[in-house]
N, CA, C and O atoms as CSV, one atom per row, in Angstrom:
chain,resi,resn,atom,element,x,y,z
A,1,MET,N,N,-51.728,76.952,-39.481
A,1,MET,CA,C,-50.349,76.993,-39.031
A,1,MET,C,C,-49.872,78.444,-39.045
A,1,MET,O,O,-50.177,79.201,-39.967
A,2,LEU,N,N,-49.138,78.811,-38.036
A,2,LEU,CA,C,-48.619,80.172,-37.941
A,2,LEU,C,C,-47.437,80.377,-38.881
A,2,LEU,O,O,-46.720,79.433,-39.213
A,3,SER,N,N,-47.245,81.614,-39.300
A,3,SER,CA,C,-46.063,81.962,-40.088
A,3,SER,C,C,-44.833,81.843,-39.195
A,3,SER,O,O,-44.947,81.745,-37.973
A,4,GLY,N,N,-43.673,81.852,-39.810
A,4,GLY,CA,C,-42.425,81.771,-39.047
A,4,GLY,C,C,-42.273,82.907,-38.046
A,4,GLY,O,O,-41.840,82.699,-36.912
A,5,GLU,N,N,-42.632,84.104,-38.477
A,5,GLU,CA,C,-42.514,85.266,-37.583
A,5,GLU,C,C,-43.443,85.142,-36.382
A,5,GLU,O,O,-43.040,85.376,-35.242
A,6,ALA,N,N,-44.699,84.768,-36.656
A,6,ALA,CA,C,-45.667,84.628,-35.565
A,6,ALA,C,C,-45.247,83.515,-34.613
A,6,ALA,O,O,-45.410,83.642,-33.399
A,7,LEU,N,N,-44.713,82.434,-35.153
A,7,LEU,CA,C,-44.267,81.326,-34.312
A,7,LEU,C,C,-43.072,81.737,-33.461
A,7,LEU,O,O,-42.991,81.369,-32.289
A,8,ASP,N,N,-42.140,82.498,-34.040
A,8,ASP,CA,C,-40.999,83.008,-33.264
A,8,ASP,C,C,-41.484,83.874,-32.102
A,8,ASP,O,O,-40.985,83.759,-30.983
A,9,ILE,N,N,-42.458,84.738,-32.375
A,9,ILE,CA,C,-43.000,85.603,-31.327
A,9,ILE,C,C,-43.719,84.766,-30.274
A,9,ILE,O,O,-43.570,85.012,-29.077
A,10,ALA,N,N,-44.492,83.785,-30.711
A,10,ALA,CA,C,-45.236,82.935,-29.779
A,10,ALA,C,C,-44.297,82.222,-28.813
A,10,ALA,O,O,-44.545,82.208,-27.607
A,11,PHE,N,N,-43.228,81.633,-29.325
A,11,PHE,CA,C,-42.297,80.936,-28.443
A,11,PHE,C,C,-41.506,81.914,-27.571
A,11,PHE,O,O,-41.156,81.587,-26.437
A,12,ALA,N,N,-41.222,83.108,-28.091
A,12,ALA,CA,C,-40.559,84.123,-27.269
A,12,ALA,C,C,-41.474,84.554,-26.124
A,12,ALA,O,O,-41.022,84.728,-24.992
A,13,LEU,N,N,-42.769,84.725,-26.425
A,13,LEU,CA,C,-43.731,85.071,-25.376
A,13,LEU,C,C,-43.741,84.004,-24.294
A,13,LEU,O,O,-43.688,84.306,-23.101
A,14,ARG,N,N,-43.810,82.764,-24.724
A,14,ARG,CA,C,-43.868,81.658,-23.765
A,14,ARG,C,C,-42.592,81.613,-22.913
A,14,ARG,O,O,-42.667,81.363,-21.710
A,15,SER,N,N,-41.449,81.848,-23.511
A,15,SER,CA,C,-40.206,81.805,-22.743
A,15,SER,C,C,-40.113,82.961,-21.752
A,15,SER,O,O,-39.493,82.830,-20.697
A,16,LEU,N,N,-40.729,84.092,-22.090
A,16,LEU,CA,C,-40.688,85.250,-21.192
A,16,LEU,C,C,-41.671,85.153,-20.034
A,16,LEU,O,O,-41.377,85.632,-18.939
A,17,ILE,N,N,-42.834,84.543,-20.253
A,17,ILE,CA,C,-43.847,84.542,-19.194
A,17,ILE,C,C,-44.147,83.175,-18.599
A,17,ILE,O,O,-44.766,83.088,-17.538
A,18,GLY,N,N,-43.718,82.104,-19.265
A,18,GLY,CA,C,-43.971,80.759,-18.744
A,18,GLY,C,C,-45.078,80.063,-19.498
A,18,GLY,O,O,-45.894,80.696,-20.168
A,19,ALA,N,N,-45.090,78.747,-19.378
A,19,ALA,CA,C,-45.995,77.914,-20.163
A,19,ALA,C,C,-47.449,77.972,-19.704
A,19,ALA,O,O,-48.349,77.746,-20.513
A,20,LEU,N,N,-47.700,78.259,-18.460
A,20,LEU,CA,C,-49.066,78.198,-17.961
A,20,LEU,C,C,-49.698,79.570,-17.731
A,20,LEU,O,O,-50.825,79.663,-17.246
A,21,THR,N,N,-48.987,80.611,-18.073
A,21,THR,CA,C,-49.459,81.968,-17.807
A,21,THR,C,C,-50.254,82.511,-18.986
A,21,THR,O,O,-49.897,82.287,-20.143
A,22,HIS,N,N,-51.318,83.214,-18.688
A,22,HIS,CA,C,-52.039,83.986,-19.692
A,22,HIS,C,C,-52.618,85.198,-18.996
A,22,HIS,O,O,-52.734,85.225,-17.771
A,23,GLY,N,N,-52.979,86.195,-19.772
A,23,GLY,CA,C,-53.480,87.434,-19.205
A,23,GLY,C,C,-52.369,88.363,-18.758
A,23,GLY,O,O,-52.622,89.359,-18.081
A,24,ASP,N,N,-51.147,88.046,-19.130
A,24,ASP,CA,C,-49.981,88.850,-18.780
A,24,ASP,C,C,-49.036,88.812,-19.971
A,24,ASP,O,O,-49.220,88.012,-20.888
A,25,GLY,N,N,-48.047,89.655,-19.958
A,25,GLY,CA,C,-47.080,89.625,-21.034
A,25,GLY,C,C,-46.037,90.714,-20.904
A,25,GLY,O,O,-46.170,91.624,-20.086
A,26,PRO,N,N,-44.998,90.614,-21.716
A,26,PRO,CA,C,-43.888,91.572,-21.670
A,26,PRO,C,C,-44.196,92.837,-22.456
A,26,PRO,O,O,-45.205,92.914,-23.156
A,27,THR,N,N,-43.327,93.819,-22.336
A,27,THR,CA,C,-43.443,95.009,-23.169
A,27,THR,C,C,-43.161,94.610,-24.614
A,27,THR,O,O,-42.515,93.596,-24.876
A,28,MET,N,N,-43.646,95.406,-25.528
A,28,MET,CA,C,-43.435,95.103,-26.940
A,28,MET,C,C,-41.951,95.104,-27.276
A,28,MET,O,O,-41.495,94.269,-28.057
A,29,GLU,N,N,-41.206,96.013,-26.709
A,29,GLU,CA,C,-39.770,96.094,-27.009
A,29,GLU,C,C,-39.031,94.870,-26.477
A,29,GLU,O,O,-38.180,94.314,-27.172
A,30,ALA,N,N,-39.344,94.445,-25.254
A,30,ALA,CA,C,-38.695,93.250,-24.692
A,30,ALA,C,C,-39.024,92.025,-25.533
A,30,ALA,O,O,-38.166,91.168,-25.746
A,31,LEU,N,N,-40.248,91.938,-26.006
A,31,LEU,CA,C,-40.649,90.804,-26.832
A,31,LEU,C,C,-39.943,90.830,-28.180
A,31,LEU,O,O,-39.482,89.793,-28.657
A,32,ARG,N,N,-39.854,91.995,-28.795
A,32,ARG,CA,C,-39.170,92.092,-30.092
A,32,ARG,C,C,-37.718,91.673,-29.968
A,32,ARG,O,O,-37.195,90.971,-30.833
A,33,GLU,N,N,-37.072,92.097,-28.907
A,33,GLU,CA,C,-35.678,91.699,-28.678
A,33,GLU,C,C,-35.551,90.200,-28.450
A,33,GLU,O,O,-34.628,89.570,-28.966
A,34,ALA,N,N,-36.469,89.625,-27.684
A,34,ALA,CA,C,-36.428,88.187,-27.402
A,34,ALA,C,C,-36.696,87.361,-28.655
A,34,ALA,O,O,-36.133,86.279,-28.822
A,35,ALA,N,N,-37.557,87.870,-29.534
A,35,ALA,CA,C,-37.903,87.143,-30.758
A,35,ALA,C,C,-36.818,87.290,-31.826
A,35,ALA,O,O,-36.767,86.506,-32.774
A,36,ARG,N,N,-35.959,88.285,-31.672
A,36,ARG,CA,C,-34.853,88.528,-32.606
A,36,ARG,C,C,-35.340,88.711,-34.044
A,36,ARG,O,O,-34.808,88.110,-34.977
A,37,LEU,N,N,-36.346,89.542,-34.197
A,37,LEU,CA,C,-36.912,89.833,-35.508
A,37,LEU,C,C,-36.712,91.300,-35.843
A,37,LEU,O,O,-36.573,92.141,-34.955
A,38,SER,N,N,-36.699,91.595,-37.138
A,38,SER,CA,C,-36.679,92.997,-37.553
A,38,SER,C,C,-38.002,93.636,-37.148
A,38,SER,O,O,-38.955,92.937,-36.803
A,39,GLN,N,N,-38.058,94.948,-37.191
A,39,GLN,CA,C,-39.289,95.640,-36.813
A,39,GLN,C,C,-40.444,95.227,-37.721
A,39,GLN,O,O,-41.552,94.990,-37.240
A,40,ALA,N,N,-40.198,95.139,-39.019
A,40,ALA,CA,C,-41.260,94.767,-39.965
A,40,ALA,C,C,-41.734,93.333,-39.720
A,40,ALA,O,O,-42.938,93.075,-39.739
A,41,GLU,N,N,-40.811,92.402,-39.490
A,41,GLU,CA,C,-41.185,91.015,-39.223
A,41,GLU,C,C,-41.962,90.906,-37.920
A,41,GLU,O,O,-42.934,90.157,-37.824
A,42,PHE,N,N,-41.525,91.657,-36.925
A,42,PHE,CA,C,-42.198,91.652,-35.626
A,42,PHE,C,C,-43.630,92.163,-35.762
A,42,PHE,O,O,-44.563,91.547,-35.247
A,43,GLU,N,N,-43.801,93.277,-36.446
A,43,GLU,CA,C,-45.138,93.844,-36.615
A,43,GLU,C,C,-46.055,92.899,-37.380
A,43,GLU,O,O,-47.230,92.762,-37.039
A,44,SER,N,N,-45.531,92.254,-38.402
A,44,SER,CA,C,-46.320,91.308,-39.190
A,44,SER,C,C,-46.739,90.104,-38.350
A,44,SER,O,O,-47.904,89.706,-38.367
A,45,GLY,N,N,-45.788,89.528,-37.617
A,45,GLY,CA,C,-46.084,88.366,-36.776
A,45,GLY,C,C,-47.036,88.692,-35.645
A,45,GLY,O,O,-47.921,87.899,-35.326
A,46,LEU,N,N,-46.859,89.856,-35.038
A,46,LEU,CA,C,-47.737,90.268,-33.947
A,46,LEU,C,C,-49.147,90.522,-34.447
A,46,LEU,O,O,-50.118,90.176,-33.773
A,47,GLU,N,N,-49.267,91.122,-35.621
A,47,GLU,CA,C,-50.585,91.355,-36.221
A,47,GLU,C,C,-51.292,90.013,-36.469
A,47,GLU,O,O,-52.498,89.891,-36.257
A,48,GLU,N,N,-50.535,89.021,-36.914
A,48,GLU,CA,C,-51.110,87.694,-37.139
A,48,GLU,C,C,-51.615,87.087,-35.825
A,48,GLU,O,O,-52.723,86.552,-35.779
A,49,LEU,N,N,-50.819,87.167,-34.767
A,49,LEU,CA,C,-51.237,86.617,-33.475
A,49,LEU,C,C,-52.490,87.318,-32.958
A,49,LEU,O,O,-53.380,86.676,-32.400
A,50,GLU,N,N,-52.558,88.622,-33.144
A,50,GLU,CA,C,-53.750,89.367,-32.732
A,50,GLU,C,C,-54.971,88.978,-33.559
A,50,GLU,O,O,-56.068,88.836,-33.020
A,51,SER,N,N,-54.783,88.806,-34.855
A,51,SER,CA,C,-55.915,88.552,-35.741
A,51,SER,C,C,-56.587,87.209,-35.463
A,51,SER,O,O,-57.767,87.039,-35.769
A,52,ILE,N,N,-55.859,86.260,-34.890
A,52,ILE,CA,C,-56.466,84.956,-34.603
A,52,ILE,C,C,-56.765,84.768,-33.114
A,52,ILE,O,O,-57.135,83.673,-32.691
A,53,GLY,N,N,-56.609,85.820,-32.325
A,53,GLY,CA,C,-57.004,85.766,-30.926
A,53,GLY,C,C,-56.015,85.090,-29.995
A,53,GLY,O,O,-56.401,84.571,-28.947
A,54,PHE,N,N,-54.732,85.091,-30.371
A,54,PHE,CA,C,-53.704,84.491,-29.512
A,54,PHE,C,C,-53.070,85.519,-28.574
A,54,PHE,O,O,-52.502,85.153,-27.545
A,55,ALA,N,N,-53.165,86.801,-28.926
A,55,ALA,CA,C,-52.562,87.859,-28.110
A,55,ALA,C,C,-53.293,89.173,-28.377
A,55,ALA,O,O,-53.942,89.349,-29.408
A,56,VAL,N,N,-53.169,90.073,-27.433
A,56,VAL,CA,C,-53.675,91.437,-27.606
A,56,VAL,C,C,-52.607,92.403,-27.125
A,56,VAL,O,O,-51.776,92.065,-26.282
A,57,ILE,N,N,-52.643,93.595,-27.665
A,57,ILE,CA,C,-51.707,94.630,-27.218
A,57,ILE,C,C,-52.450,95.542,-26.255
A,57,ILE,O,O,-53.480,96.123,-26.599
A,58,ASP,N,N,-51.915,95.660,-25.047
A,58,ASP,CA,C,-52.498,96.516,-24.017
A,58,ASP,C,C,-51.732,97.836,-24.017
A,58,ASP,O,O,-50.599,97.918,-23.544
A,59,ARG,N,N,-52.364,98.840,-24.547
A,59,ARG,CA,C,-51.745,100.177,-24.592
A,59,ARG,C,C,-52.334,101.098,-23.526
A,59,ARG,O,O,-51.925,102.253,-23.403
A,60,GLU,N,N,-53.289,100.589,-22.760
A,60,GLU,CA,C,-54.064,101.427,-21.847
A,60,GLU,C,C,-53.555,101.441,-20.405
A,60,GLU,O,O,-53.518,102.499,-19.777
A,61,THR,N,N,-53.160,100.275,-19.872
A,61,THR,CA,C,-52.945,100.175,-18.432
A,61,THR,C,C,-51.507,100.376,-17.975
A,61,THR,O,O,-51.253,100.428,-16.772
A,62,ALA,N,N,-50.569,100.490,-18.894
A,62,ALA,CA,C,-49.172,100.666,-18.503
A,62,ALA,C,C,-48.561,101.790,-19.334
A,62,ALA,O,O,-49.104,102.184,-20.366
A,63,SER,N,N,-47.426,102.295,-18.867
A,63,SER,CA,C,-46.778,103.374,-19.603
A,63,SER,C,C,-46.197,102.876,-20.918
A,63,SER,O,O,-46.085,103.643,-21.875
A,64,GLU,N,N,-45.830,101.607,-20.974
A,64,GLU,CA,C,-45.334,100.990,-22.194
A,64,GLU,C,C,-46.310,99.924,-22.654
A,64,GLU,O,O,-46.832,99.172,-21.832
A,65,ALA,N,N,-46.567,99.845,-23.943
A,65,ALA,CA,C,-47.491,98.836,-24.478
A,65,ALA,C,C,-46.971,97.440,-24.165
A,65,ALA,O,O,-45.776,97.168,-24.280
A,66,ARG,N,N,-47.890,96.554,-23.765
A,66,ARG,CA,C,-47.539,95.176,-23.437
A,66,ARG,C,C,-48.304,94.222,-24.347
A,66,ARG,O,O,-49.424,94.505,-24.772
A,67,VAL,N,N,-47.677,93.092,-24.635
A,67,VAL,CA,C,-48.330,92.051,-25.429
A,67,VAL,C,C,-48.877,91.029,-24.442
A,67,VAL,O,O,-48.117,90.374,-23.729
A,68,ILE,N,N,-50.181,90.898,-24.405
A,68,ILE,CA,C,-50.847,90.029,-23.443
A,68,ILE,C,C,-51.180,88.689,-24.107
A,68,ILE,O,O,-51.817,88.642,-25.159
A,69,VAL,N,N,-50.741,87.620,-23.478
A,69,VAL,CA,C,-50.984,86.270,-23.984
A,69,VAL,C,C,-52.396,85.839,-23.607
A,69,VAL,O,O,-52.826,86.009,-22.466
A,70,LEU,N,N,-53.103,85.282,-24.571
A,70,LEU,CA,C,-54.441,84.738,-24.336
A,70,LEU,C,C,-54.367,83.214,-24.283
A,70,LEU,O,O,-53.482,82.623,-24.902
A,71,PRO,N,N,-55.272,82.571,-23.562
A,71,PRO,CA,C,-55.210,81.112,-23.378
A,71,PRO,C,C,-55.061,80.288,-24.657
A,71,PRO,O,O,-54.326,79.301,-24.636
A,72,PRO,N,N,-55.717,80.636,-25.772
A,72,PRO,CA,C,-55.562,79.783,-26.959
A,72,PRO,C,C,-54.119,79.637,-27.450
A,72,PRO,O,O,-53.764,78.613,-28.033
A,73,LEU,N,N,-53.294,80.650,-27.218
A,73,LEU,CA,C,-51.889,80.554,-27.632
A,73,LEU,C,C,-51.175,79.463,-26.855
A,73,LEU,O,O,-50.423,78.676,-27.430
A,74,GLN,N,N,-51.408,79.414,-25.551
A,74,GLN,CA,C,-50.748,78.394,-24.729
A,74,GLN,C,C,-51.195,76.998,-25.152
A,74,GLN,O,O,-50.377,76.079,-25.200
A,75,VAL,N,N,-52.471,76.828,-25.457
A,75,VAL,CA,C,-52.985,75.529,-25.899
A,75,VAL,C,C,-52.348,75.150,-27.234
A,75,VAL,O,O,-51.931,74.006,-27.418
A,76,TYR,N,N,-52.272,76.090,-28.154
A,76,TYR,CA,C,-51.675,75.843,-29.468
A,76,TYR,C,C,-50.223,75.396,-29.326
A,76,TYR,O,O,-49.814,74.411,-29.940
A,77,LEU,N,N,-49.444,76.115,-28.522
A,77,LEU,CA,C,-48.031,75.767,-28.356
A,77,LEU,C,C,-47.862,74.414,-27.674
A,77,LEU,O,O,-46.968,73.643,-28.022
A,78,GLU,N,N,-48.715,74.133,-26.713
A,78,GLU,CA,C,-48.673,72.831,-26.037
A,78,GLU,C,C,-48.954,71.714,-27.036
A,78,GLU,O,O,-48.272,70.689,-27.030
A,79,ASP,N,N,-49.949,71.907,-27.889
A,79,ASP,CA,C,-50.259,70.913,-28.925
A,79,ASP,C,C,-49.086,70.727,-29.882
A,79,ASP,O,O,-48.764,69.599,-30.254
A,80,LEU,N,N,-48.447,71.823,-30.281
A,80,LEU,CA,C,-47.293,71.717,-31.175
A,80,LEU,C,C,-46.168,70.916,-30.537
A,80,LEU,O,O,-45.555,70.062,-31.178
A,81,GLU,N,N,-45.907,71.200,-29.278
A,81,GLU,CA,C,-44.817,70.512,-28.584
A,81,GLU,C,C,-45.102,69.033,-28.384
A,81,GLU,O,O,-44.171,68.231,-28.303
A,82,ASN,N,N,-46.366,68.661,-28.305
A,82,ASN,CA,C,-46.724,67.275,-28.044
A,82,ASN,C,C,-46.984,66.457,-29.303
A,82,ASN,O,O,-47.239,65.256,-29.213
A,83,GLN,N,N,-46.923,67.081,-30.466
A,83,GLN,CA,C,-47.146,66.345,-31.707
A,83,GLN,C,C,-46.063,65.293,-31.879
A,83,GLN,O,O,-44.874,65.567,-31.718
A,84,GLY,N,N,-46.492,64.107,-32.205
A,84,GLY,CA,C,-45.538,63.028,-32.446
A,84,GLY,C,C,-44.987,62.386,-31.196
A,84,GLY,O,O,-44.107,61.529,-31.277
A,85,SER,N,N,-45.491,62.784,-30.035
A,85,SER,CA,C,-44.967,62.211,-28.801
A,85,SER,C,C,-45.791,61.023,-28.323
A,85,SER,O,O,-45.479,60.415,-27.299
A,86,GLU,N,N,-46.841,60.697,-29.064
A,86,GLU,CA,C,-47.699,59.558,-28.688
A,86,GLU,C,C,-46.990,58.259,-29.071
A,86,GLU,O,O,-46.531,58.117,-30.205
A,87,ASP,N,N,-46.899,57.334,-28.161
A,87,ASP,CA,C,-46.342,56.006,-28.446
A,87,ASP,C,C,-47.469,55.075,-28.818
A,87,ASP,O,O,-48.474,54.990,-28.111
A,88,PHE,N,N,-47.307,54.380,-29.919
A,88,PHE,CA,C,-48.343,53.433,-30.350
A,88,PHE,C,C,-47.880,52.032,-30.108
A,88,PHE,O,O,-48.606,51.082,-30.403
């Protein structure tokens, strides 16, 4: 399970780029603002997402660093949203 900070960032990423998108992402500053976290909380949560392969920071291809969403993050969030929605 993700920490609160990482989960806030994950849902902010999804709201900024859409539920089915991966391989793209917002600038780090836009994401931090959308997640409404302090700088320390943002860095901690982002490090967690990177460490488990949910996102990477692209500092090479743009003038501003971007947080790139990887497919496992979208699958994880989809699973979270669908928990408990099964009718028995």
